[in-house]
N, C-alpha and C positions, 0 to 999 in steps of 0.2 A: 339522338340521345336525349333522354328525359331530363327534366330539371333536377330530379333527385339524384341521378347518376353523376351529375356534375359537382356534387357536394361530398366532401370527405370531412368527417368530424372525429377527432382523436382527443383523448384525455391528456392534459398536461398537468393539471392540479399543482401540487407542490414540488413535483419532480424536477422542474426547471431550477428551483433553488438548490436542490441536491446536486444536480449536474453542474450548476454554476460554481458551487463550492469545490467540487472535484476539479474543475477546470482551473480555478483560481490557485489551488494548491499545486497543480501540475502533475497529478498522479498518473494520467495516461502516458505522458511524455517520459516520466521516470521509469515506468514499467517497460515501455517499448525500448528505451535505451538499454535496460538491463537484459531483457529477453530477446531483443532484436525483432525486426519486421520481415516477414516473408511475403514478397510481392504476390505470390500465388494465393495467399489467404484472402478470403472475403472480408475478414474482420481481424484486427490486430489484438494481441494479448492485452494491451492497455485498455482498449475499448471493451473487451470482454470483462475485465475487472471493473471498469466504470459501470457496465450494465449490472453486475452483481451488487455493487454498492447502491445503485439506484433501486434495485429490487429490494435490498436489505432495508433501506430507509423508506420503502413504500408502505411499511407497516401493514403488509398483507401476508398472512402466514401461508406460504406456498412451498412445498418441497422442491428439490432441485430438478426432478424429472418433469415438473410442470413449469419450469422456469420460462420457457419461450412463451407460454400462455399469458404470463404476466404482461408482456409487451403487445399482445394482440390488439388491445384497445387503446394503447398509448401512442403518443406522438414520437415513435422510435427514431424516425429520421431527423426530427428536430433535436432529440436528446443525444443520439449517438452518432449521427452523421448521415449524409445522403446515401441512398442505395443500401442502407443497412436494413435487413429484413428480420422479423422475429425468429424465423427458422434457422438463421445463422447461429442463434444462441441455443444450440441443442446440448444435451447432457455430455455427449462425446467431446465437443469443443471445450466446454467448461471444465470437464475433467482433465483434458490435456493441459489447459492453461494452469489449473491448480497444481498439477504435477510439475510443470516447468517452474512455477513460483517456488515450490518446495525445494526443487533441485538447485535452483540458483542460490537460495538462502533467504528465508523469510525475514530474519533479523536485519540483514543488510538492507533490504528494501524498505522495511519499516523505519529504520534509523534515517535513511535518506529522505523519506517523506517528512519525518518529524523535524529534521534539520531545516528543511525548506519552510515548514510552517513557522518554526521559531524565528527564522530570519525575516520572512515576509510579513508576519503579523506581530512581530516584536513581543513574543511571549515572555513574561517576567518569570525567571527561573530561580528566584531567591529561595523558594521552598518547593520541594517535590515530595510526594506521598507514595509510599509503597504498601501494598496489601495483596492478599491472594484470595481466591475462591475456587470452588470445584464445580465441574459440570458433569452430571451423571449421563451415562450412555447405555444404550441397549446393545446386545450382540456379544460375541465371544472375544474378538480382538486378540487372537492368540499370536504369540511370538515364540520364536525358537528359544529354548531354555538357555543355550550357550550365549545368546545375545544379551540376556539379562544378567549373566554372571560375568560382567566385564569389570576391568579395573576402574578406579575412580575417574570420572570424566570431567571435562570442563563444564562450566555452567551452561554454555551454549553447546547443546549436544549435537554430535554428528549422527547419532542413531535416532530412529523414531522414538516417540514417547511410548511408555508401557501403560496400557489401559488396564487398571486393576482396582480392587477395592481399597478404600482408605478412609480417613476421617472426612465425612460428608457434611459440607456446609448446607447442602440441600435437604438434609435429614432423610437421605435415601441410602443407608448403609448396605442395603441389599443389592445395590447396583454398582457396576464398575464405573470408574470415573477418570478424569484427568484434572490437572490443577492449572490455573492461570494466575501468574504473577503479573501485577500491573503497577506501573509507576505513572502518576499523573502530576501535572503542574497545579499549584494552588491557584494560579491565574487561569481561570476558565475551565479547570478540570481536563486539560488537554492530555491525552495519553502520550507519554514520552518513551515508554519502554514496555514491551510485552514479551513474556516468556511462557511457554507451555511446558508443564512438567508431568512426571509420572503420577498416577492416581494415588499412590501411597506415600507421596513425598511429604516431608515435614518442613513447615515454615522455618523452624529453628535451624534446620540443617542447611537451608539454601539462602535465606534472606541476606546474610552478610555477603555471600558470593554474588548475589543478584546486584547488590548496590555497587560492589567493586566493578563488575562488568559494565553496569550502567555508566559509571564515571569514566570508564575507558572510551565508551561509545559517544557519550554526550559530554564534551569537555567544557562544562560550565561549573562555576563555583556555587553549587546549589546545596542548601541545607536539607538533608534527607530526614523525613518524618515517617515513623513506623510504629506499630503496636509492640507489645511486650515480647512477641516472638523473636525480635531482633536482639533482645537484651540477654546476653550470656557472655561468659568470659572469652570463649573462642571467637564469637562474632565481633566483640568489641576490639579484640586484637586485630582482627581482619580489616576492620574499617577505621582504625585509629587515625588514619590520615584524612578521613572524610569528616565533614561536619554533620551532626545528627541530633535529633530529638526523638526520644522514645519513652515508653512507659515501663516502669520497673515492676516486674512480677512480685507479688506478695509472698512468693515462696522463698525469696532471699531473706536470710536471717536479719541482715542489717535493715532491710525495709520493714520487716515486722517490728523490730525494736523502735524504729523512728515513729511509725504510725501509732504505736502504743504509748510512747512516752513524750512525744513532742507536742507542744501547744501551738496551733496556728495563730498568727498575729491578728490582733484586733484591727479593724479598718479605721483609720483616722478620718475625721470629718472632712478634711480637705481632699481625701482620696475617694470619698463616696461618689461624688459627682463624676469624677473621671472614670471610675469603674462602671457607673451607670451608662455613660456614653459608649463604653466598650461592650456593653451587654454582659458585664461580669459582676453585677451587684450581688448575686447570690453566692459568690466565691470568696474564700479567704485562703491564705497560703503562708508558707514560711520556707525560706531557702536554707539549704545546708550544702557545704562543700564536702564531697565524699570521694574517696579513691576506691574504685572497684575494678577488678580485672587489670590492675596496673594503670588505669586511665583516670586522671583527675577530672571530676565533673561536678556540675551543679545539680542537686536534687531539689525539686520543687514539690513540697508536700502540700497538696491541694485539698480543700474541703468544700464540697458543693452542698448547699442546704437542701436543694431539691433531691439530689441523689441520696443524701443522708436520710431524709424522710422516707424515700422509697426503699432503701436498704433495711431500715428499721422495721418497716411494715412487712417486708419479706421475711425478716428474722422472726417476727412475731408469728407469722403464718407457719413458718417452718417448725417453730417450737410447738405450736398447737397440733400440727399434723403428727409430729413425733410423739407427743403425749398420747394420742389415740393409738398409734402404732405400738408404742411400748406397753400400753395396757394389755393389748392382745398378746404380745410376747411374754409378759409377766404371767398371765393366766396360763399360757401354753407351757411354760417351763415349770411352773409350780404344780401342774396337774400330771406331768410326765414322770414315769418311773424309770430309773436308771440302774443298770446292772453294776456299774462301777462309779466311784466319785469322779474319775477322770472323764467319763462320758458326759456327766452333768456339766462339768466345767468347760469342756470342749463345746458343748451346745451353747452355753452362756457366752463364750467368747465369740462364736459365730453370730449370735444375735446382736451383740454389741457392735460388731463391725457394720451393721446396717443402720446404726444410730450415730448422729453427729453431735447433738446438743444434750442428749440424755444418756443415762447409763443404767443398766440393771445390775445391781450389786448383790452378791451372795451374802446372806445374813447367817444362814446355818444350813448344813447338809445333814439331814436326819437319816439314820440307818433304821430300816423297818422291814416288814415282811409283806409280801403280796398275798393275794387270796389263795395262791397255790403254795403258800408257805415258803416261798423263795426269798432270799435276802435281796432287798432293793434299797435304793437311795432316792430321797426326795429333797428338792431344794426349796428353801424358804429365801425369798429375795425381795428387794424393794427397788423402786425407781428413784434415782437421784439426778439432779441437774448437774451438767458439767459447767460449773460456775466460771471457771477460767476460760473455757472456750466461748461461752456466751458473752463474757466480759470483753474478750478479744474482738469478737465480731461486732459488738456494740461500739467499741472504740474505733474500729476500722470503717464503720458505716460512713459512706459519703466521701471517703478519702482515697485518693490515688497519688502515686509518686511519678512525676515526670523527670526525666534525666536528659542532660545535654552535655556534650564535651566543649561547649562554647563558654569558656571561663576567662577571667582576667580581662585582657584588652578586647577580646571578642564577645564579651558577656552580653547576653540578651536580657531585656526587661522581663520580669516574671510574667507580666500580662501578655507579652508577645509570645512567650513559650506556651502559655495556656491557650491563647487564641489559635496559634498555629496547630497545636495538637488537636483542638476541636475540629479543625478543618480537615482532619483525617477522613471525614465523610466524603471527601473528593473521590476516593477510589470506590467507596460504597455506592455512590451515585452511579459510577461507571458500571459496577456489577449489576445493579438493578436494571440499568438500560439493556445490558447484554442478555439478561435473563427474562426480559419482558415477554409475555406470551404472544404479543403482536409482532415480535421481532422475527426475522426470517429463519433464525436458527434456534428457535425455542426447543426443538428436538433435532438431534443430529441425524442426518440421513446419508452420511458417508461411511464407508466400511473399513477403510484403512487408517491406521494411526497417523500416517503422513497427511491424509486428507483432513483429519480432525485438526491437526496443527494449522493447516492452511486455512481452514474455515474460521478458526479462532483469530488468525491473522486478519482475514477479511472483515470479521465482525469488529475487530479493534479499529480497523480503518473507518468503518461506519461510525463508531463511537467518536473517533477523532473529528470526522466531518461534522457530525451533529453538534458536538460541544464547541467546535470552532465557530460554526454558524450562530449558535446561541450567544457565545461570547461577543462576536462582532455586533450582533443586533443590540445587545444590552449596553455595550460600550457606546454605540452611536446614540441610543435613546438618552443615555446619561449626558452625552455631549450637547445634544440639541435641547435637553431639558423638556422633552415632550413625551408623554407616555401613550400607550395604546390600550384599548379595552381588553380585559382578560375574559375568561369563560363566564364569569358572573357579572360582567358589565362594569367592573371597576377599573379605573385607569392604573396601569402599572408600568414601571420602568424595567421590570425584570420578567418579561413573559418567557414561557418555555418555547423552544422551537417547535415542539409537538403541537402546541396551540396554533402557532403560525401556519404549520402544515395543514391543520384542520381548516383554518381561515381560507386557504387557497384551494379547497375542494370545489370542483365545478368550473375550473378554468379549462377552456377547450382550445385546441389548435384546429382551425377550420380552413379548408381549401375550397374556395368557391370560384368556379370557372377559372381555375389556375391561379387565383389570387389568394395568398396566404395571410391569415390574420389570427390574432388572439382575441377571444371573446370572454365576456363576463369579468373583466378586470376592473375592480372598483377603485375609487380614489384612495381609500384606506390601504388597499393592496399596493397601489403605486407608491404611497408613502413608505410602507414597509420595505419595498424593493429599493427605494432610494437610500435606505440604511444598510443594505447588504452590498457585498462586493459587486463590481461592475459586471463580472462574469455571470452573476445570477440575473442581473437586469436584462442581459442580451437575450435570454430565453423568453422574455415577456414583452419587452418594450420595442 
């Protein structure tokens, strides 16, 4: 046997960190306990799920039918267990496991994983954030009509989702889609609850039900934070026993009146330094006690200087664009010949529907004759500004209203309400991760709605693993008060886990004459590993 034949070199890279986090959470054990282990199988369902999660966080875009190829050059026995071969991970096996997961109940499995993470890693659940996004899909995804015409169902559906057109956050209204509702913790952006819904689902219709279901599953006294889709009389009644913070839509009459008439408070000198420390120096606010939907609540009218400047610039731009548009409309309507006065006024009404800040006003309707000696009508008109609408938008610029039912003895400081709502980006960061083009489900490659739901469940587990690893690393760096270099060589206490993954490229698992070893591990990598859970270290040290 030649020297070269005695060497085996496999890539490990950052995948040991991913595998270690999966082990630390106990995902394989949870899934095997749920789905059971068949001794005749070469690979258990839990290990298959682990392989999918490793593939998903490999940041290599590969469709499912090339899944086994992902592991051809990887240290698969190190990552998944001895005697595990890449061809065990074929599309048939993966498909069967996905179907078993769906049949058992994706929500039940996810909740058990989440509860384990909360307990083991002491996740702070004082605040939780809810939002939704859409995922566009190719294909027909037909379902029988009678299945769609069912009675009102529970929020956790027993039927598959319906893939259909709806409001697209991806700006692809031409494609069918499904909707993902996501609740994350403010502490580390950890996904706590995931629900997949029909493509034409409305946030206003389901957000209240989602929160109620979440509180049944996760029995913690968390304050729920959500955008204005939650704020409606029906939802407020539904969640009246929960604690919440949300934004009030400006379509509500009381909100319009407050924004128009109330003056936000001047910042006292002694408060300026405090607001600066909280990064709120550009904000002013005023509190009001309001009863809406039968619920007593605090409304916080907030003015942001930066947002005000931006809103006024947008208003000026909109006004300029409408002036150009209205000049064309004016020329068009004044040159047109109408058979009846009603036709002229109908045309004017249709034109004004296209304008928001300006209006074309009828001055005079002249009766005259055409070249063919037929009686016609011509309209003389002029452009006027809608001063009341412009004034309203100017007054509203930079202002939002935040509402909470935490009043009296449970009352929150105004600054805490604002900071907490600003952290609503927690879910947005999760959506950006799930839609990243490097992520393994950038485009869906499964054909059944059940598989779509299962894939989103697996994607959400990837998000949980990624954010948990990032949280643990950042918390440890903060504790030891020592940073690491980021992409531009600056020391940071808040690196992204993706950067850490990049730092670990080039780590190999080598077997030389039967001796196994990890090569290319630097001192900086060893330091990073010392900050991660022990399960991650075992793959390298």
